[in-house]
C-alpha positions as CSV (number, residue, x, y, z in Angstrom):
1,M,-14.5,29.1,35.6
2,N,-12.3,29.3,38.7
3,G,-10.3,32.3,39.7
4,A,-7.3,31.3,37.6
5,A,-9.2,31.5,34.4
6,K,-10.1,34.5,32.3
7,G,-12.5,34.9,29.3
8,A,-12.5,37.3,26.4
9,I,-14.2,38.0,23.1
10,V,-11.7,37.8,20.3
11,G,-12.9,38.8,16.8
12,G,-16.5,37.8,17.7
13,V,-15.4,34.4,18.9
14,F,-15.4,33.3,22.6
15,L,-12.0,32.3,23.8
16,A,-11.4,30.8,27.2
17,M,-8.0,30.4,28.6
18,L,-7.3,28.6,31.9
19,G,-4.4,29.5,34.2
20,G,-1.5,27.4,35.3
21,A,1.0,26.6,32.6
22,G,-0.8,28.9,30.2
23,Y,-2.9,26.2,28.5
24,G,-6.6,25.7,28.6
25,V,-9.6,25.1,26.5
26,Y,-9.9,27.1,23.3
27,A,-13.5,27.2,22.1
28,V,-14.4,28.5,18.6
29,V,-17.9,29.3,17.4
30,A,-18.2,30.3,13.7
31,D,-19.4,33.9,13.2
32,S,-20.0,36.2,10.3
33,G,-17.2,38.6,11.2
34,G,-13.6,38.3,9.9
35,D,-12.7,36.6,6.7
36,G,-10.0,34.5,8.1
37,K,-8.2,34.5,4.8
38,G,-4.8,35.7,6.1
39,S,-4.4,38.0,3.0
40,G,-1.4,39.4,1.3
41,G,2.1,40.2,2.2
42,T,3.1,36.8,3.7
43,V,6.2,35.0,2.6
44,L,6.6,31.2,2.7
45,R,9.1,30.2,5.3
46,A,10.5,26.8,5.9
47,E,12.7,27.4,8.8
48,K,14.3,25.2,11.4
49,A,17.3,25.7,13.6
50,S,19.7,23.5,15.5
51,R,19.3,25.4,18.8
52,P,16.4,23.9,20.6
53,V,13.5,26.0,22.1
54,T,13.0,26.0,25.8
55,D,9.9,24.4,27.4
56,K,8.6,27.9,28.2
57,E,9.0,29.1,24.7
58,A,7.2,26.0,23.4
59,A,4.4,26.5,25.8
60,Q,3.9,30.2,24.9
61,T,4.1,29.6,21.2
62,A,1.7,26.6,21.3
63,K,-0.7,28.6,23.4
64,A,-0.7,31.5,21.0
65,F,-1.1,29.3,17.9
66,L,-4.1,27.3,19.4
67,A,-5.7,30.5,20.4
68,A,-5.3,32.0,17.0
69,W,-6.6,28.8,15.4
70,A,-9.6,28.8,17.7
71,A,-10.3,32.5,16.9
72,G,-10.2,31.7,13.2
73,D,-7.4,34.2,12.8
74,A,-5.6,32.5,9.9
75,R,-3.0,35.2,9.5
76,A,-1.9,35.2,13.2
77,A,-1.8,31.4,13.3
78,G,0.3,31.2,10.1
79,D,2.7,33.8,11.4
80,L,3.4,31.5,14.3
81,T,4.6,28.7,12.1
82,N,7.6,28.0,9.8
83,N,5.4,27.6,6.8
84,V,3.2,30.7,6.8
85,Q,1.2,30.2,3.6
86,A,0.4,26.6,4.1
87,A,-0.7,27.1,7.7
88,Q,-2.8,30.2,6.9
89,T,-4.6,28.2,4.2
90,A,-5.3,25.2,6.4
91,V,-6.6,27.3,9.3
92,A,-8.9,29.4,7.0
93,D,-10.1,26.3,5.2
94,Y,-10.9,24.6,8.5
95,R,-14.0,26.8,8.6
96,A,-14.6,27.8,5.0
97,K,-14.2,24.5,3.3
98,A,-14.3,21.8,6.0
99,H,-17.4,23.5,7.4
100,V,-16.3,23.2,11.1
101,T,-18.7,25.4,12.9
102,K,-17.7,24.6,16.4
103,A,-14.5,23.3,18.0
104,V,-13.1,22.9,21.5
105,I,-9.3,22.5,21.4
106,T,-7.9,21.2,24.7
107,P,-4.1,21.0,25.1
108,G,-2.6,18.0,26.9
109,T,0.6,17.5,28.8
110,Q,3.6,19.0,27.1
111,T,6.7,16.9,26.5
112,G,9.6,19.2,25.7
113,P,8.8,21.1,22.5
114,T,5.8,18.8,21.7
115,V,2.3,19.7,22.8
116,P,-0.6,17.2,22.2
117,F,-4.1,18.4,22.1
118,S,-7.6,17.1,21.6
119,V,-10.3,18.5,19.4
120,A,-14.1,18.2,19.9
121,A,-15.6,19.7,16.8
122,E,-18.9,20.0,15.0
123,V,-19.1,19.8,11.2
124,T,-22.2,21.4,9.6
125,Y,-23.2,21.3,6.0
126,E,-26.6,22.5,4.7
127,G,-28.1,22.4,8.1
128,V,-26.9,19.0,9.1
129,G,-24.3,18.8,11.8
130,K,-22.3,15.9,13.3
131,P,-19.7,15.8,16.0
132,L,-16.0,15.1,15.1
133,A,-13.5,14.2,17.8
134,Y,-9.8,13.5,17.3
135,E,-6.3,14.0,18.9
136,S,-3.3,15.6,17.3
137,K,0.0,17.3,18.3
138,L,2.3,20.1,17.4
139,T,6.0,20.6,17.8
140,V,7.8,24.0,18.3
141,V,11.2,24.6,16.7
142,R,13.4,27.7,16.3
143,G,13.2,29.6,13.1
144,L,16.4,29.3,11.1
145,T,16.5,33.0,10.1
146,S,14.3,34.7,12.6
147,G,15.5,32.8,15.7
148,K,11.9,32.8,16.9
149,P,10.1,29.8,18.3
150,L,7.7,28.6,15.6
151,I,5.3,25.7,15.1
152,D,6.9,23.2,12.9
153,W,4.1,23.1,10.3
154,Q,2.7,19.8,9.2
155,P,-0.8,19.2,7.8
156,S,-1.3,16.7,10.6
157,V,-1.5,19.6,13.1
158,I,-5.0,20.3,11.7
159,H,-5.9,16.6,11.6
160,P,-3.7,13.6,12.3
161,Q,-4.6,11.8,9.1
162,L,-3.7,14.7,6.8
163,Q,-0.5,14.1,4.8
164,K,1.6,16.4,2.7
165,G,-0.6,18.2,0.1
166,E,-3.9,16.9,1.5
167,Q,-6.8,19.0,2.6
168,L,-10.0,18.7,4.7
169,R,-13.2,19.2,2.8
170,A,-16.9,18.8,3.5
171,G,-19.9,18.8,1.2
172,A,-21.6,16.5,-1.3
173,P,-18.9,14.1,-2.7
174,A,-18.6,13.7,-6.5
175,A,-19.1,9.9,-6.3
176,P,-22.1,8.3,-4.5
177,P,-21.4,5.6,-2.0
178,V,-21.3,2.0,-3.1
179,K,-22.0,-1.2,-1.2
180,A,-19.3,-3.6,-2.4
181,V,-20.1,-7.3,-2.2
182,D,-18.1,-10.4,-2.9
183,R,-18.9,-13.0,-5.6
184,N,-21.6,-14.5,-3.3
185,G,-23.3,-11.2,-2.4
186,E,-21.7,-10.8,1.1
187,E,-20.9,-7.2,1.9
188,L,-17.3,-6.2,2.0
189,S,-16.9,-3.3,4.6
190,P,-13.6,-1.6,5.6
191,E,-14.5,-2.2,9.2
192,K,-14.6,-6.0,8.7
193,Y,-11.8,-6.1,6.1
194,P,-9.4,-3.2,6.9
195,S,-7.0,-4.1,4.0
196,L,-9.8,-3.3,1.5
197,R,-10.2,0.3,2.6
198,P,-8.0,1.8,-0.1
199,V,-9.5,-0.6,-2.7
200,L,-13.1,0.2,-1.7
201,D,-12.3,3.9,-1.9
202,Q,-11.0,3.5,-5.4
203,L,-14.0,1.4,-6.4
204,R,-16.3,4.1,-5.2
205,Q,-14.4,6.8,-7.0
206,T,-14.4,4.9,-10.2
207,Y,-17.8,3.2,-10.3
208,G,-20.0,5.1,-7.8
209,G,-21.4,7.3,-10.5
210,K,-21.9,4.3,-12.9
211,T,-24.0,2.1,-10.6
212,G,-27.0,4.3,-9.7
213,G,-26.3,5.5,-6.2
214,K,-27.1,9.0,-4.8
215,T,-24.7,11.3,-2.9
216,G,-25.1,12.4,0.6
217,A,-22.9,14.8,2.6
218,E,-19.5,14.0,4.1
219,L,-16.2,15.3,5.6
220,W,-13.3,13.9,3.7
221,I,-9.6,14.2,3.0
222,E,-8.9,15.5,-0.4
223,P,-5.8,13.7,-1.7
224,A,-2.7,15.4,-3.1
225,A,-2.6,13.2,-6.2
226,Q,-5.4,13.8,-8.7
227,D,-6.1,10.1,-9.3
228,A,-6.0,9.1,-5.6
229,P,-9.3,8.3,-3.9
230,K,-10.8,10.6,-1.3
231,R,-10.9,9.3,2.3
232,T,-14.1,9.8,4.2
233,L,-13.7,10.9,7.8
234,L,-17.4,11.6,8.7
235,T,-20.7,10.9,7.1
236,L,-23.1,13.9,7.7
237,A,-26.0,12.6,5.6
238,E,-26.3,9.1,4.3
239,G,-26.4,8.8,0.5
240,E,-28.1,5.9,-1.3
241,P,-25.5,3.4,-2.1
242,S,-25.6,1.2,-5.1
243,E,-24.4,-2.4,-5.0
244,L,-21.1,-3.2,-6.7
245,K,-20.3,-6.9,-7.2
246,T,-16.6,-7.8,-7.1
247,Y,-14.8,-11.1,-7.7
248,L,-13.5,-11.2,-4.2
249,D,-14.3,-14.1,-1.9
250,A,-15.2,-13.1,1.7
251,K,-13.8,-16.3,3.2
252,A,-10.5,-16.0,1.3
253,Q,-10.4,-12.3,2.2
254,A,-10.9,-13.0,5.9
255,A,-8.2,-15.6,5.9
256,A,-5.8,-13.2,4.1
257,E,-6.5,-10.5,6.6
258,K,-5.8,-12.8,9.5
259,A,-2.7,-14.2,7.9
260,V,-1.0,-10.9,7.2
261,A,-1.8,-9.6,10.7
262,A,0.9,-12.0,12.0
263,Y,3.7,-10.5,9.9
264,P,4.5,-6.7,9.7
265,E,5.1,-5.2,6.2
266,S,3.3,-8.2,4.5
267,S,1.1,-8.4,1.5
268,V,-0.8,-11.2,-0.2
269,V,-3.1,-11.7,-3.3
270,A,-5.1,-14.7,-4.3
271,I,-6.3,-15.4,-7.9
272,Q,-8.5,-18.0,-9.6
273,P,-6.2,-19.5,-12.3
274,S,-9.1,-20.5,-14.6
275,N,-10.3,-17.0,-15.1
276,G,-8.0,-14.5,-13.4
277,H,-10.5,-13.3,-10.9
278,V,-8.9,-11.8,-7.8
279,L,-10.2,-13.6,-4.7
280,A,-8.3,-11.7,-1.9
281,I,-6.1,-8.7,-1.3
282,A,-4.5,-8.0,2.0
283,N,-1.8,-5.8,3.5
284,H,-0.3,-5.3,6.9
285,R,1.8,-2.1,6.6
286,K,2.5,1.0,8.7
287,D,2.1,3.2,5.7
288,G,-1.2,1.8,4.5
289,F,0.1,1.3,1.0
290,N,-1.5,-1.3,-1.1
291,A,1.8,-3.1,-1.8
292,A,-0.1,-6.3,-2.7
293,M,-1.2,-4.6,-6.0
294,E,1.0,-1.5,-6.4
295,G,4.3,-2.6,-4.9
296,A,7.5,-3.0,-7.0
297,R,10.3,-5.1,-5.5
298,A,12.6,-7.8,-6.6
299,P,10.8,-11.2,-6.4
300,G,13.8,-13.4,-5.8
301,S,13.5,-17.1,-6.8
302,T,9.8,-17.0,-7.5
303,M,10.9,-15.5,-10.8
304,K,12.5,-18.9,-11.6
305,I,9.0,-20.0,-12.7
306,V,9.3,-17.6,-15.7
307,T,13.0,-18.4,-16.2
308,A,12.3,-22.1,-16.2
309,A,9.5,-21.7,-18.7
310,M,11.8,-19.7,-21.0
311,L,14.6,-22.3,-20.8
312,I,12.3,-25.2,-21.5
313,D,10.5,-23.2,-24.2
314,R,13.8,-22.7,-26.0
315,G,14.9,-26.3,-25.6
316,K,17.8,-25.3,-23.3
317,A,16.5,-27.3,-20.3
318,A,14.0,-30.0,-19.5
319,A,12.7,-31.3,-16.2
320,D,14.4,-34.6,-16.4
321,Q,17.7,-33.4,-17.9
322,P,20.8,-32.8,-15.9
323,A,21.3,-29.2,-14.6
324,E,24.7,-28.7,-13.0
325,C,24.2,-27.2,-9.5
326,T,27.6,-26.1,-8.2
327,K,28.3,-24.0,-5.1
328,E,29.2,-21.0,-7.3
329,A,28.8,-19.7,-10.8
330,S,30.2,-16.6,-12.5
331,W,28.8,-14.5,-15.3
332,G,29.6,-11.0,-16.5
333,G,32.4,-10.6,-14.0
334,R,30.1,-11.4,-11.0
335,S,30.1,-14.5,-8.8
336,F,26.8,-16.0,-7.7
337,H,26.3,-18.6,-5.1
338,N,23.5,-20.8,-3.5
339,L,22.2,-20.4,0.0
340,N,24.9,-21.6,2.4
341,N,26.9,-22.6,-0.7
342,F,25.1,-25.9,-1.1
343,E,25.6,-28.0,-4.2
344,L,23.6,-30.9,-5.9
345,P,25.9,-33.2,-7.8
346,G,24.1,-34.9,-10.7
347,A,20.8,-33.1,-10.1
348,T,18.1,-32.8,-12.7
349,F,16.7,-29.4,-13.7
350,A,13.5,-30.3,-11.8
351,T,15.5,-31.0,-8.6
352,S,17.5,-27.8,-9.0
353,F,14.3,-25.9,-9.4
354,A,12.7,-27.5,-6.4
355,R,15.8,-26.9,-4.2
356,S,16.1,-23.3,-5.6
357,C,19.6,-23.7,-7.0
358,N,20.7,-20.3,-8.3
359,T,23.8,-21.6,-10.1
360,A,21.9,-24.2,-12.2
361,F,19.9,-21.3,-13.7
362,I,22.8,-18.9,-14.3
363,K,24.9,-21.6,-16.0
364,Q,22.2,-21.7,-18.7
365,I,22.7,-18.1,-19.9
366,D,25.5,-18.9,-22.3
367,D,23.3,-21.4,-24.2
368,V,20.4,-18.9,-24.7
369,H,22.2,-16.3,-26.8
370,D,19.4,-13.7,-26.4
371,D,19.7,-10.9,-23.9
372,G,16.0,-10.2,-24.1
373,A,14.8,-13.9,-23.8
374,L,13.5,-13.6,-20.3
375,S,11.7,-10.3,-21.0
376,K,10.1,-11.8,-24.0
377,E,8.9,-14.9,-22.2
378,A,7.5,-12.7,-19.3
379,R,5.5,-10.5,-21.7
380,E,4.5,-12.9,-24.5
381,V,3.4,-15.9,-22.3
382,F,2.8,-14.5,-18.8
383,G,1.3,-11.1,-19.8
384,I,3.8,-9.1,-17.7
385,G,4.0,-5.4,-18.6
386,L,0.8,-5.3,-20.7
387,D,-0.9,-2.5,-18.7
388,W,-3.3,-4.5,-16.7
389,K,-6.7,-2.9,-15.9
390,T,-7.9,-4.7,-12.9
391,G,-10.6,-2.2,-11.9
392,V,-8.4,-0.4,-9.4
393,R,-4.8,0.8,-9.5
394,S,-2.2,-1.8,-9.9
395,A,1.5,-1.8,-10.9
396,D,2.7,-3.9,-13.8
397,G,5.7,-6.2,-13.3
398,K,8.9,-5.2,-15.0
399,V,11.4,-7.5,-16.7
400,P,13.8,-5.3,-18.6
401,A,16.2,-6.8,-21.1
402,A,19.7,-7.0,-19.6
403,T,23.2,-8.1,-20.4
404,G,26.2,-9.5,-18.5
405,A,25.9,-9.8,-14.7
406,A,22.6,-7.9,-14.7
407,A,21.1,-10.6,-17.0
408,A,22.3,-13.4,-14.6
409,A,20.8,-11.6,-11.7
410,E,17.4,-11.4,-13.5
411,Y,17.4,-15.1,-14.1
412,I,17.1,-15.6,-10.3
413,G,14.7,-12.7,-9.7
414,Q,17.2,-10.0,-8.7
415,G,18.7,-7.0,-10.6
416,Q,16.2,-4.7,-12.3
417,I,13.1,-7.0,-12.1
418,T,10.3,-5.7,-10.0
419,M,7.1,-7.5,-9.0
420,N,4.3,-7.4,-6.4
421,P,2.2,-10.3,-5.1
422,L,-0.5,-9.6,-7.7
423,N,2.0,-10.2,-10.5
424,I,3.5,-13.3,-8.9
425,A,0.1,-14.8,-8.2
426,S,-0.8,-14.3,-11.8
427,I,2.5,-15.9,-12.9
428,T,1.7,-18.9,-10.8
429,A,-1.9,-19.0,-12.2
430,T,-0.5,-19.0,-15.7
431,A,2.0,-21.8,-14.9
432,R,-0.9,-23.8,-13.4
433,T,-3.2,-23.5,-16.5
434,G,-0.7,-22.7,-19.3
435,V,-2.9,-19.7,-20.2
436,F,-2.6,-16.1,-19.1
437,H,-5.8,-14.5,-17.8
438,Q,-5.4,-10.9,-16.8
439,P,-6.3,-10.4,-13.1
440,L,-9.7,-8.8,-12.6
441,L,-11.3,-7.4,-9.5
442,V,-14.6,-6.3,-11.1
443,A,-16.2,-7.2,-14.4
444,Q,-14.9,-5.4,-17.4
445,D,-18.4,-4.6,-18.7
446,L,-18.9,-2.2,-15.8
447,D,-16.9,0.4,-17.8
448,G,-15.9,-1.4,-21.0
449,R,-12.2,-1.3,-20.2
450,S,-9.9,-3.4,-22.3
451,V,-8.3,-6.5,-20.8
452,A,-4.7,-7.5,-21.6
453,Q,-4.2,-10.5,-23.8
454,A,-0.9,-12.5,-23.9
455,E,0.6,-12.9,-27.4
456,R,0.7,-16.7,-27.1
457,R,-0.3,-19.6,-24.9
458,M,2.4,-21.6,-23.1
459,K,3.4,-24.7,-25.1
460,P,1.7,-27.8,-23.6
461,S,5.0,-29.6,-23.0
462,V,6.3,-26.5,-21.1
463,A,3.2,-26.3,-19.0
464,Q,3.3,-30.0,-18.1
465,Q,7.0,-29.8,-17.0
466,L,6.5,-26.5,-15.1
467,V,3.6,-27.9,-13.1
468,R,5.6,-31.1,-12.4
469,M,8.5,-29.0,-11.0
470,M,6.2,-26.9,-8.9
471,K,4.6,-30.0,-7.5
472,L,8.0,-31.4,-6.7
473,T,8.9,-28.1,-4.9
474,A,5.7,-28.5,-2.8
475,T,6.4,-32.1,-1.8
476,N,10.2,-32.5,-1.7
477,G,11.7,-29.1,-2.2
478,T,12.0,-25.8,-0.3
479,A,8.2,-25.4,0.0
480,A,7.5,-28.9,1.4
481,Q,7.2,-27.9,5.0
482,V,4.7,-25.1,4.2
483,M,2.7,-26.9,1.6
484,G,2.5,-30.0,3.8
485,S,-0.1,-28.0,5.8
486,V,-2.2,-27.2,2.6
487,D,-5.2,-29.5,2.0
488,G,-5.4,-31.5,-1.2
489,S,-3.0,-33.2,-3.5
490,D,-3.2,-30.9,-6.6
491,K,-0.8,-28.3,-5.4
492,G,2.5,-26.7,-6.3
493,A,4.7,-23.9,-5.1
494,K,7.9,-21.8,-5.4
495,T,9.9,-20.1,-2.6
496,G,11.9,-16.9,-3.0
497,S,14.1,-14.5,-1.0
498,A,15.3,-11.2,-2.5
499,E,18.3,-9.3,-1.2
500,V,17.6,-5.6,-0.8
501,D,20.4,-3.0,-0.5
502,G,20.8,-1.8,3.0
503,A,18.4,-4.3,4.5
504,G,19.5,-6.7,7.3
505,S,17.3,-9.5,6.0
506,P,16.0,-10.4,2.6
507,D,12.4,-10.0,1.5
508,S,10.5,-13.2,2.0
509,W,8.5,-14.4,-1.1
510,F,6.3,-17.4,-1.5
511,T,3.8,-18.5,-4.2
512,G,1.7,-21.6,-4.6
513,Y,-1.5,-23.1,-5.9
514,S,-4.0,-25.6,-4.7
515,G,-6.7,-26.6,-7.1
516,D,-8.2,-23.5,-8.8
517,V,-6.6,-21.0,-6.3
518,A,-3.2,-19.4,-6.7
519,A,-1.7,-17.1,-4.2
520,A,1.5,-15.1,-3.6
521,A,2.8,-13.2,-0.6
522,M,5.7,-11.0,0.2
523,V,7.1,-9.9,3.6
524,E,9.6,-7.1,3.6
525,A,12.8,-8.2,5.4
526,G,10.9,-11.4,6.3
527,G,13.8,-13.7,5.6
528,H,13.6,-16.9,3.5
529,G,10.4,-17.7,1.6
530,G,9.1,-20.3,3.8
531,D,9.7,-18.4,7.0
532,A,7.1,-15.6,6.7
533,A,5.5,-15.4,3.3
534,G,4.9,-19.2,3.2
535,P,2.5,-19.4,6.1
536,I,0.5,-16.5,4.7
537,V,0.0,-18.3,1.4
538,A,-0.9,-21.6,3.1
539,A,-3.6,-19.9,5.2
540,V,-5.2,-18.4,2.1
541,L,-5.0,-21.6,0.0
542,N,-6.7,-23.5,2.9
543,S,-9.5,-21.0,3.0
């Protein structure tokens, strides 16, 4: 080291601090001395203050915290944060439970109260060590009651991928690794198909122990939720993976991944209508959430597929019968209108469906005389709300019974109805075949789980009219431009846009089928159905 640096032995750990602004390289080597437990007498503090810390205070506090962390002094490190207990536990566990035996912490250039730093570590478990490198940052705030500058504690200080309630752990995982393959035996890796990472993690957790693999050793993130999958950060020793066959299709998955990449906050699912097999799942979201299968948002006019089926089923409408499409319609004290207040004088029900006329649907409520009619149709025919067990976590669609204006809103996919692309793709698949097949990602005989069965098949006359109206939508309706790019003649579709409170633009929804493939996509704040969600569905159908 040069003349500006000094070295010291702190608690049996070598600590090097370079001069200048008071930052340097903090090196930690695990030793047998000091328990690093930060025992007794500490009180949880969650303190922030409005008066900002100075750059000098931030520099000094960050320097002291990083040095304490490097020294393995959990108590000292915790006392320099605004959440003493959480920080103490995380620093102590860094060695004891994440098995980090060496780490070099190098601060970067400070920006106000925020100090970035890089970590070059080594994780060792049962004699096997691997390097681990990452970058993170910390921010210094003023304690609300103490007035002292303190590290604003977040789990991400220890590792950038750690979220609230999560922990770093190393060892032999409970579930062996699995090699997931598509229906044709092609491997599905998270590196090639990033959207599948949470799905593959869940498959491993659920089926890893059932398919004959052997565990190795890993560093992982232990999730806060008990049923959430662990996320592997580093493989220390390779296990022996077993092969797990899924119903996914690698070509459809690749197309789905590419399609959602063009639209932020987008999700898509593709299903095979003849059997319910899930062909593709893709998301492009900042939060990494599998909204394609677990989301819950109003589906807009894509819900008119179910509403139309209910009205035809009950003899209140027919494809070729007139369906008055006025600029506005009122029900339950609320006024509803069409996009840009369009109207279709003398239109049939099929044309009103194809052009997505809201008022034509709302005007039918008075004739139905059953507040639960839509909910019953969704459940009994389309299998919505029957606790689907796809092989991974998925959220059921919800169509609660409603009255008054709320019922009118539900007829056009607003109100309290919630769906995700998996639900809507399944609705389209059921419309296409007239029979509900619960979506499946993996075979049910892997674990003997039960599969949902709808109470009844769709009446043949209803199915024929529904398919005819969806085909009209794809050729001469709101989906014509998008579906014109889809190969083949056996195709149908429905567009949708759903208003969301506080959002500047509506969510974009689109669903369609081509042959024996049905797909649905949603883009949050994406605008009208054909604007964003439509091209995603078209790309998947063409794959």
